[in-house]
C-alpha positions in Angstrom: 46.2 118.7 -22.5 47.8 121.3 -24.6 46.4 123.0 -27.7 48.7 121.0 -29.9 47.5 117.7 -28.4 44.0 118.7 -29.0 44.7 119.6 -32.7 46.5 116.3 -33.1 43.5 114.4 -31.7 41.1 116.2 -34.1 43.4 115.4 -37.0 43.6 111.7 -36.1 39.8 111.4 -35.7 39.2 113.2 -39.1 41.9 111.0 -40.8 40.3 107.8 -39.4 36.8 108.9 -40.6 38.1 109.7 -44.1 39.9 106.4 -44.4 36.8 104.5 -43.2 34.6 106.3 -45.7 37.1 105.7 -48.5 37.4 102.0 -47.6 33.6 101.6 -47.5 33.2 103.3 -50.9 35.9 101.1 -52.4 34.3 98.0 -50.9 30.9 98.9 -52.2 32.3 99.6 -55.7 34.0 96.2 -55.7 30.9 94.2 -54.8 28.5 96.0 -57.0 
């Protein structure tokens, strides 16, 4: 695995976490 692949994997993981947190926040705001 090259350095670029590693960075891309980290980027994807961070992006998924951010999107999940954002979706959860929007959902909680909507039901409150």
